[in-house]
Phi, psi and omega in degrees: 000150183289161178277114181262003183300147191235141177220112178246102177056033179096353177270115186257147177209158183291341176207168186275009183263110178246151167277137179281160176296113188182184179309325180293347181243034186278347185207163176298323179303314182292313183296321178293321175299321180296316179295323177297327180285339177127359179296140182280333182198172178210142172258112186300140180308140192308127176262150178178208173287117183305145182238176173257123177273161182261168174225123005271176188214346181247154171208157179227152175249117176256148184216126173053041177091349179270119176286142175054050171294328174221154184227135182236141177215150174242025176281147182255204182286186185306140174252018179251149182304145181301320182298321179294314178299315182297320178298317181288327176297314179301313182295321181292318180293324179295323181281328182235072186293339184261001176262149183279126171241110176250140182247128177279137183231145174208119176222176178299152180285067178229136184303315183294327178294316179293318179300316183297310186287326178298314180297316183294319181289317180294335180297338182264004171090045179276164179270339181185173180235145174236118181275120185273096175251030188235336186303122188269358188222151175073293180287329179297324179294346179256011177089007180246189178059228184292340176299323173280321186291346178269357182244106185306322181297321179289324176299312181298313185294315182289326174298317179298318180298317179296318182291337179301327185240350185287140174251353177248163180301143180249120176258137177252120180268124191258148177274140174275354183277063186202155183294315184222106184292340179293334180295313180285330175297318177297321179297320178298319179296318178297329179282354176104013180303140176274340178197165173234151176232147183196148006248156167282185187286160185256137177308133186198161168231119189293326181168181179227131177288123186285346177269309183269342185067015174282150172290161177242115355282172174226156178237102181055041176087001177243147179230171178207159177294151181229194180255133184255136180210192180096182185307328184296336184266357185305314180300325178292314180296316182298319178297317182292322175299314181296319179298320179287322182296329182267001180271118184294342180276348179255073189263045176232160180297154180242134170255119188261142176203164181123085177085012178289116185238345183202180183293329179297317177301317181300317179298318178301315179297319180291320176299329179268014168117349179283137177282331178202179184230156173242144187231138176228291189303318181298322177291323178292329181281319190241351181095169187294335188286357175299338181296335178299315178293325179296314180295313180298315181297317179294318177301312181296321180297313180296319178297317180296327180274352182071031181259128188280330185222143180297332180296338179288348177281332194299120173080006185295334180264356183300319179299340179276353183259120187219194176266157181304323183293349179261004181277146183285113181290344182262357176288141183216135168235154177226157179280146176226122183264125178272101186294338178288337182256331183303136180258008178056042176282342176072010179298322179295317180297315181296314181298316181292317183292319185274325192230004181229241192240017171051051183240013176247121183254147170269112185267125177283130181240104183295341183257007182184197182284151177296157181216164180262141181219140180268132171276101188300325183294339180256351182284131180260002178069038184283342180082355187301316183298319180289333179288317183276345181296130182274358186242119177299133177087357181281330179228126175247149173259117188254131177287132181258128176299132185242129179280350180274144178288158177302144178210117178266164177298320181295320177295318180300315181292324179297317178295317181299318181289326183280332184250339185076007182244150175294143180287132174242125181257127179250157178292151179296000000 
């Protein structure tokens, strides 16, 4: 079996699957249960000045029969005394010395506040710290969380304050509620961060009850925006991880999170540059034992690929991720319908005819049933027909051999600017 051991900026764990700072890591009882189930590490629910949480606080978005496709919450940081949390952190680390315990922290943007909490938390023997600059609700209204995380200068300054006294690695958790996450990631690196983690939750409103007109969730008839997570946010998170991984100025390890629900998701995050992953919503939906399938699945995948260590996955797909202007304008794929598999539901024809490029025809067959056929010369390879098709294998996207040389938009524009002439591409 492959080596699943994980090392994030010097924080070691038996595997790359950590629980994220959230309700599942609110107490020693929970974190110890998680370690018994097989989780490699946990980021303790954010410590700071304890607050009062509201009731109710969670909501979910289900779609097309899938429960909890997205998850929304208006819960804040720990509502338990700091002394109680520190005692349980100490006891948990003593019982599980080889598992990673990282503690999430959030305090006011004041140097003395950061110095105080960093020292108190490290005194109980943690493996690392995660600075929470991402929470988009409740704490942000008090100048913390994403209110700090959206200002690069504050990210840099507060990271520096934590690093002034920290003896363990410092991870900076970034907010996705920003135009360009690489800007704040770079600020964290300038402040001395040993690693960055992303993404925290996305500003959201889960829904509105059509009978009462209350928001979902609501507190005595009043609602507020919350943080959105779960499978629905994975594409957003994956993009932000990839953008940071390919940025040469963000030269620290990345801990990836945001919709990780199974081992396949974890592999995608690692291929795009994350050294390991953090999980929240999937554990809340299915319980801690989902990590067993994650570990088995990752092991089997690495064995099938002939890869000796999970660390060998990290960043392997990053070179394939680029800007639109670097894509080959002459590359072409077209749809191909397998009539032996097609069930003639006509969804591809309708989608193409109404909303795409009108290149799928219904062919009348006097000797048998009518069938669908793609006019390849008009197909632009948009993938829509294969996306809406309900039958696996009924529509394939086929690469077409092209006699034209590769040409990107950036190359085209460079020639245009240097010559003043439109680019003309001739066949080889």
